[in-house]
N, C-alpha and C positions, 0 to 999 in steps of 0.2 A: 655741545651737540646741537645740530641743526634741526629745527622743528618745521615740518611740512604742513601746509594748510590742508585740512581734510578735503575741502572742495576741489582743490587742484589735484590731489591724489585720486579722487573718484574720477575726475575728468581724464587723467592720464591712464588709469586702468580701463576706462570705457574705450578710449582710443585704441589701446593695445588689443582689447577683445575684438573690436571692429576690424582692425588690421589683420589679426590672426584669422578671423573668419573669412576675410577676403582671400587670404593665401591658402586656406585649407583646401585640400584636394588638388593643389597645383600639380599638374602632370597626370592626374587621374583621368581616365577616359570618361567622356560625357560630362565633365565638370568644367564650367567656364570660369576663368580667372578674370580679373579686371582688364588685363591686357588682351585676353581672348575676345572679350565682349567688344572692346574698342575696335579690334581688327575686323570682327564680324560685321559691325555697323558701317564702317567706312569702306566703300567699294574701292577696288584697285583703280588707279588712274595714272596717266602719264603727265598730268597737268602739273605745272610748276607753281601755280598760284590759285587762290580760290576762284578768281574770275575765269581762269582757263578751265577749271574743273566744272564750273557752272555751264560754260559754253560747250564743253565736251558732253555734258549730261543731256542737254537739250539744244542741239545746234539749230534746228528749225525755228524754235521759239526765239532764240537769241538773234538770229538773222532778221526775223520779222520785227523784233523790238528795236534793233539797230536801225533798220530801214525807216521805222516810224519816227525815231528820235532825230534822224537826219533828213527828213523829208523837206526839201526846200519849198515845196508847195505850201507847207504850213507856216512859212515865214510871212506870207502876204497878210498885211493888216497893220494895225497900230499897236505898238508895244510900249509900256510905261515902266519907268523906274522912279525912284524918288528924285533923281537929278536930271533926267532927260526923257524924251520920247523919241521913238523912231518909227517911221512908216515905210514898210516895204511894199513895192508894187509887184505884180506877178512877174515882171521881167527882172526883178531884183534891184531895180533902181531904188534909192532910199533918200529920205529926208529926215534930218535929225534936228531936234529943238531942245535947247538946254534950259535949266532953271534960271530965273524964277518964272519965266513966261510960258514955257513948254508949247507955245503955239507959233512963235516967231522962228522960222526956219534958219538955222545957223549953218548947216552943212547939207549939201546934196552930194550924191555919188552913185557909183555902180558897184554892186557886189557880184562875186562869182562864187559858185558852190561846186566843190569837188568832193563827193562823198559826204563826210561829216565835217569838212573844213569849209569855212567861208573866208573870202578875201575881200576886204574893203579897199577901194581905190577910186581913181578918177574923180576926185572930190573938188567941189567948188563951195564958195560961201565964206562967211566971216571967219570961221574957225577950221577951215579945210586943212587937211594934212597935205604935204607936197606929194606930187605924183610918184616921186622916187622913193616914197615911204609907204607902200601898201601895208596893210595890217592883216595878218592871217590868224584865225582862231578856229578851234573846234566848237561845234555848237550842238545843243540838244534842244528839241522843240516838241511841244505837244499842243493840245488845244488851248491851254491856258498859260503855259510858261515857256520862256525862251532863256537859255543861258549860254554864255560864252566862256571859253577857257583859252588863254593866250598860247599861241604857237610862236609868233614873232611879230613885233610891231615896234618900230623905232619912234613913232609919233606919240608923244606923251598925251596930247590933247584927245586922242582916241583911246589909247591903251588904258589910261587911268580910269575913265568911267566904264569902259566895256569889260575889261578883264575881270572875270569872276562875277560879273553882274547877272542877276536873275531878274528878268522883266516879266510883267504880266500883260496879257492881252487886254486891250481896251474894250 
């Protein structure tokens, strides 16, 4: 004969009571079941993802946040990572310097911004990428941080340090 641990038996009985209480009144008018509560809390939406649901809930706030995150005007200045620094001018020309010196300019170039995408190209300098290999990234920027996410870039010398990088304003 199998012997059941009394603690486990108490736990199982407690669980059965909780489950039975949750189902009690199912179908009764005015009594919420666990499923009813979940449906009452979650508003109806046509969104396919949490991000779409959030955008649907507050389109004005999302549009303002997106505009701030992609504001090319916020790029102006010096940005630092552990391995390089980059200085953007107001016209989106840039100078980049790599470790260990971070002050000797290794690459100069011109960026172009279209919405939340930035394309680097027309480079010169010691480690410049060829003109036929522009690099395109999405970016987010605020007063203190700048980050890039790869869209397309065949140039390893630019793609490896930039893709996924988070830089801080100097």
